[in-house]
N, C-alpha and C positions, 0 to 999 in steps of 0.2 A: 699061524703056527708054522706053516711051511717056510715063511721068510725067516723066522727065528731060528729054525733048525739049520737053514742054509748059512745064516750069519755065524752061528756057533761052530758049524763044521769048518767054515773058512778060518775062523779064529784059532782053532786047535790044530789045524793041519800045518804041515811044514810049509815054509815060505816057498812059493812056486818059482821056477826058473823064469827069468824075464823073457817072455815069448814075443810080445809086441816090440817091433823095431821101427822107430820114426827116423827116417833118413832125410836130411836136408840137402837140397841141391840148388844150383843157381847162384850161389854166393861166390864162386871161384873168381870171377872177374868184376865183382861189385865192391867198391871201396868202402861201403858202409859196414860190411861184415868183416871186421877184424877179429883177432883171436878172442878179445873180451866179449864181443857180441855173440860169437859162435858158442862160447862157453855158457853164456846166459841162455841161449836157445836150447842147447843140449840139456841144461838143467831143467828147463821147463818140460822138454820132451820126456825126461826121466820120470817126472811126476805121474805121467800116464803109463809109461812102460813098467813102472814099479807096481802098478795096481791092476793092469789089464793083462790077462794070461792067454789071449788068443794068439796063435802063431801066425802073425800077419806082419808084413813089412809095408810101410806106407812111405812113399817118396813125396816129400813136400817141397815144392818149388818155391823159392824165395824171390820176391821182387821189391824194388823200391821206386816204383813208377806211380806218381800221385795221380796220373790220368787213367790208370788201368782199372776200368770197371769199378770205380769207387762210388758206391751207392750214395753215400752221404758226403757232401763236399768237405766237411770238417772231420771226417773219420780218421782215426789214428792208423787203422789197418783194416784189412778185409781178408777173410779167409773162408775156405770151403773145400769140400771133398770132390774127388772124381771117382767114379766107380764103373765096374763092368755092368752093362745093362742087360746082359743075357741072363735068363732064368730068374729065380726069385731074388729080389733086391733085399739084401741084409747087410749088417755091418761089415762082415768079412768080404763083401764085394768092394769095399773101399781099398783101392790099391795106390791111391795118390791123392794129392791135393795141392793147394797153393796158399801162400800168405803174401799179401802186398802191404808193405810198410810205407805209410804216407810220410816219409821223412822230410819231404819238401812242402808239406801242407801248410795252410794258413790257420793258425790257432790263436789269432789275436796277439796278445802280449806274450804268449807262451810259444815255445819251440818244441819240436818232437822230443828233444833230449830231456825235457822237463818231466816226461812220463816214464814210468817204470817198464822197461823192455821185457822183463821177466813176466810181469802180470799180464801185459799185452799179449805176449806169446802164448801163455796159458789159455787165455780167452780164445784166441784165433785157432789154436789146436783143438779146442772144444768144437768149433765149427767144422774143422777138417774131419773130426771123428763122427760127425753126423748131426750135431745140434744146429740144425739149419732147416729152414722151411721147405726147401725143395727135396729133402731126403725122406723117403717114404717111412722108414722105421720110426722116425721122429714125428712126422706128420700124422701117422696113424694113432698116435697117443694124444693128439690135441683135440679139444672139444670146445664148442662155442656155447656159452650160457649167457642169455640176456645181452648179447652183443660183445661179450668179453671172452678172450681166449684163455684156456686153461690146459695144463698138462696133467694127464691122468695116470702116468706110470706108477705102478704099485710101490716100488721102492722109494720113489720121490715123494709120493703122497705120505708114506709112512714117516719119512724124515721131516718133512715140512709140517705135517699135521693136518693136511687137507689138500685139495686140488691146488696146484701151483700156478700162480698167475704168469701169463706169457704176454709179451709185447705184441702189438698189432702186426709187426713184420713176421711174427711166428718163429723167431730165431733166438730170443733172449728171455731171461726171467724179467718180469716187469716190476721194477723197484717202486713205481708210483702206486702200486696196489699191494705192496709187500707187507706182511705181518712181521715187523721187526722184533716183536716179542719172541719170535722163534730163535732169535740170536744167530740167524744164518745169513751170512753176507757172501753170496756165491761169486765166483769169477765170471759167470755168464750174465751179469748185469750189463746194461748197455753203456754205462758211464764209468770211466776211470779218471780220477782226479789227479792233478799234478802232484808228484811225490808219493802217491798212494801205492802201497804194495798189497795186492789182493790175491792170496793163494786160492787154490781150488778148495771148495767145500765138499763135505760128504754129499750134499745135494747134487752138485755137479757130477760126481762119480755115480750117484744113484741114477741120474738120467741116462748115463751111458749104459748102465746095467739094464735099465728098463728097455732100452732100444735093442739089447741083445749082446752087448759086449760082456765077456766074462770078467767081472770086477771082483777083486777081493775086498771085503769089508772089514774095517777095523772097529771092534767094539769099544764102547766107552770104558774108562778106567774102572767103573763099578762092576761092569760085566766081566772084565779081566779078573778082578778080585774074586768074584763068585766062581769063575771057571777054575782058577788056580786053587781056591779053597776046596772045590769039589774033587780035585785030583790030588789033594794033599801036598801041593807044591809050595805053598806059602812059607812054611817053616824052613824048607830047604833053601829057598831063595834068601830068606832073612839071615840064615846061618852063613851063607856064602858072602853076603854083604858085610856081615860083621868081620869075617876073616879078611876081606879085602881092606876094610877100614883099618884093621890092625897093621 
């Protein structure tokens, strides 16, 4: 009941000012980051800034060094947060992070340019914001059952319909154990296919909310209809639409 009230309150409140600011650095003398690439990165950042209302600036350092702490040899990119270790560790302790794009990596018959930079950046920014195994607010919501890792956050469980499977590295949703009947294809899967565009899902946003970020939730169209009807707004909107159509 509490979750429902929170969702409805977010839905009917005025749109909040964009408080989260993701600031990219390190691109100034890097030939990979031209105007087009930076526009794509800023669009990806806006997807988070538009839904997270914490008044925090996160400086994300960009790299294109394929040898820089790349955990997997064929990884497209690697990202993560940095945070102040004093006091209680929480999401607003994140003041910076980094993303390393493996632009010179070996992907067999494919090259880095075959993969969608927007989707890749969304995924890595998710790690920067704390969806990563070494970050306590995320780790505290993981549990192991019969040798398998699961995420127990309330909002995520509500959206997915149960405990959410997590990969053995503790930093991604596990597509190998996924209930695709849920019709949720999140950005925080481990795999991005050539040419695939993978936006953030409500589950990705929910995980951030479970960790403590202030995330605005967008209700389903049916919920909007009920809300509008309850406030007697449906007729007014329909009238305005007819006037515009004329």
